[in-house]
C-alpha positions, 0 to 999 in steps of 0.5 A, a space after each residue: 402459531 408462528 412467531 411474527 417477524 418483529 418478534 423474531 428480530 427482537 428475540 435474535 437481537 437484530 441478528 436474524 438477517 445474518 442467520 437468514 443469509 447464512 441459511 440461503 448460502 448454506 443451501 446453495 453451497 450444499 446443492 453445488 457440492 452434491 452435484 456430479 459436476 460440482 467442481 465446474 459449478 463451484 469454480 463459477 461460484 467462488 464468490 459464494 464460497 468466499 461469502 460463507 468464509 467471511 461471515 462464518 466466524 460471526 455466524 458461529 458466535 451468533 448460533 452459540 449465543 442465541 442457542 444459550 438464550 433460547 434454552 434459558 428462556 424456553 423458546 417454543 420449538 415451533 416458533 420462527 426463531 427456533 425453526 431458523 436456528 434449527 435450519 442453520 445448525 442442520 445445514 451447517 453440519 451437513 455442509 461440514 460433512 459434505 466438504 470433508 468428503 470432497 477434500 482430498 487432504 487426509 486431515 480435515 479442518 474441524 472449522 467450516 471456514 478453514 475447510 472451505 478455504 482448503 477446498 478452494 485451494 485444492 480446486 485451484 491447484 488442479 489448474 484450469 479446465 482443459 481449453 480454458 483461456 487465461 481470463 477464465 482462469 483469472 476469474 477463478 483465482 480473483 473473485 470480487 469479494 476476496 478481502 485482499 482485492 477489496 483492500 487493493 481497490 480501496 487504496 486504488 480509489 484514493 490513488 486514482 482521485 489524487 493522481 489522475 488530475 494534471 500536476 502543476 510544475 514544481 507543486 505538490 499534487 495533493 493537499 494536506 488531507 489528501 496526503 494523509 489519505 495517500 499516506 494511509 493507503 500506501 501500506 494497505 496497497 503494498 500488503 494487498 498487492 503482495 498477497 494478490 500476486 502471491 496468490 496468482 503465483 501459487 496457482 500459476 506454476 507456468 507463469 503464463 497467467 502472470 505474464 498475461 496479467 502484467 501486460 494487461 495491467 499496463 493498459 489505462 482502464 477505460 471502463 468501470 471494472 466489474 469482474 474480479 480480474 478487472 478490479 485487480 488490473 484497475 488496482 494494479 494500474 493506479 497503484 503503479 502509477 501512484 508509486 511512479 509519481 511519488 518516486 519522481 516527486 520524492 527523488 526531486 525533493 530529496 536528491 541525491 538521497 532516494 528514500 525507500 518506499 517504506 519511508 514514504 508515508 512518513 515524508 508526505 505529510 511533512 513535505 506538505 507542512 513544509 510548503 507552508 512553513 519551511 522551518 517545520 522539522 521532520 519528527 523522528 518515529 519508529 521508522 525514522 531515527 533522529 539521525 535519519 530524520 536529520 539526514 533527510 532534512 539535509 537532503 531536502 535543503 540541499 535539493 532546494 538550494 540546488 534549484 533556481 532562486 524561488 520567485 518572491 520572498 526568499 531568505 537565503 540566510 534562513 535556508 543555510 541556517 536550516 541546513 546547518 541545523 539539520 546537519 548537526 542533527 544528522 552527523 551521527 548517521 553513516 552509510 551510502 546516503 551520508 556519502 552521497 550528501 558529503 559528495 554533493 557538498 564536496 562538489 559545491 565547495 570545489 565549484 565555489 558556488 554561485 552568488 546570483 543563483 544557488 548552485 546546482 549541486 547534483 548536475 552530472 555534467 559538472 562532475 566531468 569538469 572538476 579536473 580544472 579545479 583545485 583539489 580539496 583542502 585538508 580541512 575539507 577532507 577531514 570535515 564532518 557533515 556540519 563542517 562541510 555545510 559550513 565550508 560550503 556556506 563560506 564558499 558561497 559567500 566569498 566575493 566573485 573576484 576571490 572565487 575567480 582567483 580560486 
């Protein structure tokens, strides 16, 4: 008597669905590979191949463990459980042999998942079929269930939700929770996009498909993406838009320092916290050394003082105290960013600051007018970053009449 479905699932510990899905996929894939035009058929069903590859490690583990249990408990051979196990095992072995025959490589991978990936790579390396257009080639290269494409789409969903709405001038475009989501999505998107573009480049030696996709990615998505290339272009657009918005945002708040993209995840959460509490320190981490964190704090305070006086309560003495504290933290740093900060402070000292409105440190137009000012003093030339901050604070606090006398 056949085993009931409930008994089947109890014996297989709820892994019957996995094995039944594997049986259906094995049968479909075997049927494709046995056909005379198997390349054409497989090109149109690469998502099925990817599904088999995705689940194959779990299927192998399940088969091994369930077969051991069946032998130990002496399950009847005519039960539904044993029939399912036998079918999956036989279909897998037949598929392994069939894939090995279709592979051109002299060395055949012993693992089914690896063999299928190699077969996919050999087929895509042959290039598009005669007369096929770019979009059809993109469909071949970018199946919807590609793991890297799924990761890119997950990150793009966050970017779209955060950056599609209007941004108030001068305000951060996200809350603390959204900043944390964006922070975690950035490295995920970078890794996924790098893998996806690398895949396109590998199978597009002429570069024509790459140019086609790059041009299409500049268009604003107007409908819900469904195919693999549509999902890819949707993810590229929103990832590029998020990077552009974040670059503009961070450059405005850290000018004249331009933090590289690898530091962005560390800075977003701190900027949100700093909006509510200006005294919040930027913590050092594996990405940011103690000196680098201090240098970025200096850059933020300088950029803040370079803008017009904020509306509402604002403590200039507290702002200068934070700047001095950050300068002492960053004094051991060297490199182009430190030179930019020192140049900005030299510029401020020579301009003598503004009492009513904090000086605009980084105005390019003012650099051309420096010839009318006195050259820097010896103390200014020899001062380190904390010394320059102190000299700038002294210059900003001088009476207006004294500043006019120079």
